[in-house]
C-alpha positions in Angstrom: 43.0 -111.4 -7.5 41.3 -111.7 -4.2 42.6 -113.1 -1.0 41.1 -114.2 2.4 42.5 -115.0 5.8 44.3 -118.1 6.6 43.6 -120.2 9.7 46.9 -119.7 11.4 47.6 -117.8 14.6 50.5 -115.3 15.0 53.7 -116.7 16.6 55.5 -115.0 19.4 57.2 -112.8 16.9 53.9 -111.8 15.3 51.7 -108.9 16.1 48.3 -110.2 17.3 45.2 -109.1 15.5 42.8 -106.9 17.5 40.0 -109.4 16.9 39.8 -113.2 17.3 39.5 -113.6 13.6 42.5 -115.5 12.0 45.0 -113.3 10.3 46.8 -113.7 7.0 50.3 -115.1 7.4 53.1 -113.3 5.5 56.7 -114.6 5.3 59.1 -111.7 4.8 62.3 -113.1 3.1 64.1 -109.8 2.7 67.6 -109.5 4.2 67.7 -108.6 7.9 69.0 -105.1 7.3 66.1 -104.4 4.9 63.2 -106.3 6.4 62.0 -104.1 9.3 60.1 -101.4 7.5 58.1 -103.9 5.5 57.4 -106.1 8.5 56.2 -103.2 10.6 54.0 -101.8 7.9 52.3 -105.1 7.3 51.9 -105.8 11.0 50.3 -102.4 11.4 47.8 -103.4 8.7 46.8 -106.5 10.8 48.8 -109.2 9.0 50.8 -111.8 10.9 54.4 -111.5 9.7 57.4 -113.7 10.3 60.9 -112.8 9.1 62.8 -115.7 7.5 65.6 -114.0 5.4 66.6 -115.9 2.3 69.5 -113.7 1.6 72.4 -112.3 3.6 74.8 -109.8 2.0 78.5 -110.6 2.3 81.0 -107.9 1.3 83.5 -108.6 -1.5 86.9 -107.0 -1.5 87.4 -104.7 -4.5 89.8 -106.1 -7.1 92.5 -104.2 -8.9 90.5 -104.2 -12.1 87.4 -102.8 -10.2 89.6 -100.2 -8.6 90.7 -99.2 -12.1 87.0 -98.8 -13.1 86.5 -96.5 -10.0 89.4 -94.4 -11.0 88.1 -94.1 -14.6 84.7 -93.1 -13.3 86.2 -90.6 -10.9 88.1 -89.1 -13.8 84.8 -88.5 -15.7 85.0 -91.4 -18.2 81.4 -92.5 -17.7 78.1 -90.7 -18.6 76.2 -92.1 -15.7 76.5 -94.3 -12.6 73.7 -96.6 -11.7 73.5 -97.8 -8.0 71.1 -100.7 -7.3 71.1 -101.0 -3.5 72.0 -99.2 -0.2 74.7 -101.8 0.4 76.3 -101.0 -3.0 76.0 -97.3 -2.4 77.7 -97.4 1.0 80.6 -99.6 -0.3 81.1 -97.5 -3.4 80.9 -94.3 -1.4 83.7 -95.3 0.8 86.0 -95.9 -2.1 84.8 -92.7 -3.8 85.7 -90.8 -0.6 89.2 -92.4 -0.6 89.8 -91.3 -4.2 88.7 -87.8 -3.3 91.0 -87.8 -0.3 93.8 -89.0 -2.5 93.1 -86.4 -5.1 92.9 -83.7 -2.5 96.2 -84.7 -1.0 98.0 -84.6 -4.3 96.5 -81.2 -5.0 97.6 -80.0 -1.6 101.2 -81.2 -2.0 101.4 -79.4 -5.3 100.3 -76.2 -3.5 102.6 -76.6 -0.5 99.7 -77.4 2.0 101.0 -80.8 3.2 101.8 -79.6 6.7 98.5 -77.8 7.1 96.6 -80.9 6.0 98.5 -83.1 8.4 97.6 -81.0 11.4 93.8 -81.1 10.7 91.5 -82.8 13.1 90.7 -86.2 11.7 86.9 -86.0 12.2 86.9 -82.5 10.8 88.8 -83.7 7.8 86.3 -86.5 7.1 83.4 -84.0 7.3 85.2 -81.7 4.8 85.8 -84.7 2.5 82.1 -85.6 2.5 81.0 -82.0 1.8 83.5 -81.6 -1.0 82.6 -84.7 -2.9 81.8 -83.8 -6.5 80.0 -86.3 -8.7 81.7 -86.9 -12.1 78.5 -88.2 -13.7 74.8 -88.5 -13.3 74.0 -90.6 -10.1 71.0 -92.8 -10.7 69.6 -94.9 -7.8 66.8 -97.5 -7.7 65.0 -96.5 -4.5 64.7 -94.1 -1.6 66.9 -96.1 0.8 69.8 -96.0 -1.8 69.2 -92.3 -2.4 69.4 -91.7 1.4 72.9 -93.1 1.6 74.2 -90.7 -1.1 72.2 -87.7 0.1 73.7 -88.1 3.6 77.1 -87.7 2.0 76.2 -84.1 1.1 77.5 -84.2 -2.4 78.3 -80.6 -3.3 77.8 -80.2 -7.0 75.0 -78.0 -8.4 74.9 -79.7 -11.8 74.6 -83.3 -10.3 71.7 -84.7 -8.4 70.8 -88.1 -7.1 68.2 -89.2 -9.6 65.5 -91.8 -9.2 63.1 -93.5 -11.6 59.4 -93.0 -11.1 59.1 -96.8 -10.7 61.9 -98.4 -8.7 63.0 -101.2 -11.0 65.0 -101.8 -14.2 62.1 -100.8 -16.4 61.7 -97.5 -14.6 65.4 -96.8 -15.1 65.3 -97.5 -18.8 62.5 -94.9 -19.1 64.7 -92.1 -17.5 66.0 -89.5 -19.9 69.5 -89.9 -18.6 69.4 -93.6 -19.5 67.2 -93.4 -22.6 69.6 -90.9 -24.2 72.6 -93.1 -23.9 73.9 -94.1 -27.4 76.5 -96.4 -28.9 79.9 -95.6 -27.5 78.6 -94.1 -24.3 79.8 -95.6 -21.0 77.7 -96.6 -17.9 79.1 -97.9 -14.6 76.9 -100.0 -12.3 77.4 -100.5 -8.6 75.6 -103.7 -7.6 75.8 -107.1 -5.9 77.1 -110.3 -7.5 74.4 -111.7 -9.9 71.1 -109.9 -10.0 68.7 -108.9 -12.8 70.2 -108.2 -16.3 67.4 -106.3 -18.1 69.0 -102.9 -17.9 72.4 -104.2 -18.9 71.2 -106.4 -21.7 69.0 -103.6 -23.1 71.7 -101.0 -23.1 74.4 -103.4 -24.5 72.1 -104.2 -27.4 72.0 -100.4 -28.1 75.8 -100.3 -28.2 76.3 -98.7 -24.8 79.5 -99.9 -23.0 78.7 -101.1 -19.5 81.1 -101.9 -16.6 80.0 -103.1 -13.2 81.5 -103.5 -9.7 80.0 -106.2 -7.5 80.5 -104.9 -3.9 78.8 -107.9 -2.3 77.3 -111.3 -2.9 74.1 -112.9 -1.7 74.4 -116.1 0.2 72.1 -118.4 2.1 71.7 -117.3 5.7 73.0 -119.7 8.3 69.7 -119.8 10.2 67.3 -120.1 7.2 66.4 -123.8 7.6 66.2 -123.6 11.4 63.9 -120.5 11.3 61.7 -122.1 8.6 61.3 -125.3 10.6 60.6 -123.3 13.8 57.9 -121.4 12.0 56.4 -124.6 10.4 56.1 -126.2 13.8 54.3 -123.2 15.2 52.1 -122.8 12.1 51.1 -126.4 12.1 50.3 -126.4 15.8 48.2 -123.3 15.5 46.3 -124.4 12.3 42.8 -125.6 12.8 41.5 -129.1 11.6 41.2 -129.7 8.8 44.4 -127.9 7.9 44.1 -124.9 5.7 46.7 -126.5 3.5 44.7 -129.7 3.0 43.3 -130.7 -0.3 39.8 -129.7 0.9 40.9 -126.1 1.3 43.3 -125.9 -1.7 42.2 -127.6 -4.9 45.1 -129.1 -6.8 46.2 -127.4 -10.0 45.1 -129.2 -13.2 48.0 -131.3 -14.5 47.2 -131.5 -18.1 45.0 -128.4 -18.9 46.5 -126.3 -21.7 45.4 -123.2 -19.8 45.2 -124.3 -16.1 43.1 -122.2 -13.7 45.0 -120.1 -11.1 45.6 -122.0 -7.9 43.4 -120.4 -5.1 45.4 -118.2 -2.7 42.8 -117.7 0.0 44.3 -120.0 2.7 47.9 -120.0 1.8 50.7 -118.2 3.6 52.1 -115.4 1.5 55.9 -115.4 0.8 57.5 -112.1 -0.4 60.3 -112.8 -2.9 62.4 -110.0 -4.3 65.0 -111.9 -6.4 65.7 -115.1 -8.3 68.4 -115.9 -5.8 66.0 -115.6 -2.9 63.5 -117.8 -4.7 66.1 -120.5 -5.2 67.1 -120.3 -1.6 63.5 -120.6 -0.6 63.1 -123.7 -2.8 66.1 -125.2 -1.1 64.8 -124.5 2.4 61.4 -126.0 1.5 63.0 -129.2 0.0 65.6 -129.8 2.7 63.4 -129.6 5.7 65.5 -130.1 8.9 68.7 -130.1 7.0 70.8 -127.0 7.7 71.8 -124.7 4.8 75.4 -124.7 3.8 76.9 -121.4 4.8 78.9 -121.3 1.6 76.0 -121.6 -0.7 76.1 -118.6 -3.1 73.8 -117.2 -5.8 75.8 -119.2 -8.4 76.1 -122.4 -6.4 72.4 -122.8 -5.3 71.2 -126.0 -6.8 67.5 -126.8 -7.3 66.6 -129.7 -5.0 63.7 -132.1 -5.8 60.7 -131.3 -3.6 59.9 -133.9 -1.0 56.2 -135.0 -0.7 56.5 -137.0 2.6 55.9 -136.0 6.2 59.0 -134.3 7.8 60.6 -134.9 11.1 58.5 -134.9 14.2 55.4 -135.7 12.1 55.2 -132.2 10.7 53.9 -131.8 7.1 56.6 -131.2 4.6 55.1 -128.4 2.5 55.7 -127.8 -1.2 56.2 -124.6 -3.1 52.6 -124.7 -4.2 51.4 -124.6 -0.6 52.3 -120.9 -0.5 51.2 -117.8 -2.5 53.9 -115.4 -3.6 54.5 -111.7 -4.0 57.2 -111.4 -6.6 59.1 -108.4 -8.0 59.0 -107.8 -11.8 58.5 -109.8 -14.9 61.4 -112.2 -14.6 60.3 -113.6 -11.2 56.6 -113.6 -12.3 57.6 -115.8 -15.3 59.6 -118.1 -13.0 56.7 -118.8 -10.6 54.1 -118.9 -13.4 56.1 -121.6 -15.2 55.7 -123.7 -12.0 52.0 -122.9 -11.8 52.4 -121.2 -8.4 49.9 -118.7 -7.1 51.4 -115.2 -7.1 50.9 -111.4 -7.3 53.4 -109.4 -9.3 54.6 -106.0 -8.1 56.8 -103.5 -9.8 58.5 -102.1 -6.6 59.1 -103.2 -3.0 57.4 -100.3 -1.3 55.4 -101.7 1.7 52.2 -100.0 0.5 52.6 -101.7 -2.9 53.0 -105.1 -1.3 50.0 -104.6 1.0 47.9 -103.5 -1.9 48.8 -106.6 -3.9 48.0 -109.0 -1.1 44.7 -107.2 -0.4 43.6 -107.0 -4.0 
């Protein structure tokens, strides 16, 4: 799938290309705390990148039932722990450390060391707790950033390591020996966000594996999503040459009745990076709502598909449709979603910046 440059110019937040040639526009929808490495990598490659996050991560308080699951895992009741994101790793690690501290305190009291422990310097005590963490099961993480959170905790247990799949997705985890060997009756705990992909869980449950999960956070629509999109749209439309790269002359319409329609050309379309179904639904909502501000209480479960408008928006700006963009999507599920709507896309199997650049450049 080949791609060519669009006719847009970088905005103030974009890195200008060295030459006067137009640069390809890429919209990075990753959460703020995860966007920078990808943005910087693509900018260094000469692409014009704007960050319009479609997700913000909101912490969830742990429930009594989830705390009970943590205690069971800490006691060694699970064969493995799967951690899907740095946010889940950090939240779970804090509770893990609290359980270790509680266990250490109970052990010290039984051995008459209560007074000694009480006199320890607080910072020194925290360092000791981190260094003495011992993992009660295999620790399996999806990517490097998640692994870094745990590795910084200095888990001290020779028989346990932070394990990663060769490919950082659900399919890659299913191929790992530690996951592939799980049988009926085995137990797996997952640290994750509310919602998310279900391939790993569904596959293992069909095999008879018992799976529990703790949702440490939820994905909601960022407050500024609509405003940021409309600000970009105004700049993009102003910078675009005439005729517009999004006009029917530049982008042939997709056939409406063909049994096997031809792919929609991507050459002149801004590229949108989508990493989850929730992010895609939020993007759909932003595109359809135009100037209307996103509800700050919209969650992954409450996001409603809005009908796409086909009229000109406020201030005479074009009101773009989903099909006016090309997409980089993660995994099979998202690829099927955009394919069902006859949208132009590249599918990737991980979110490494080099992987995304290679897809766009293919």
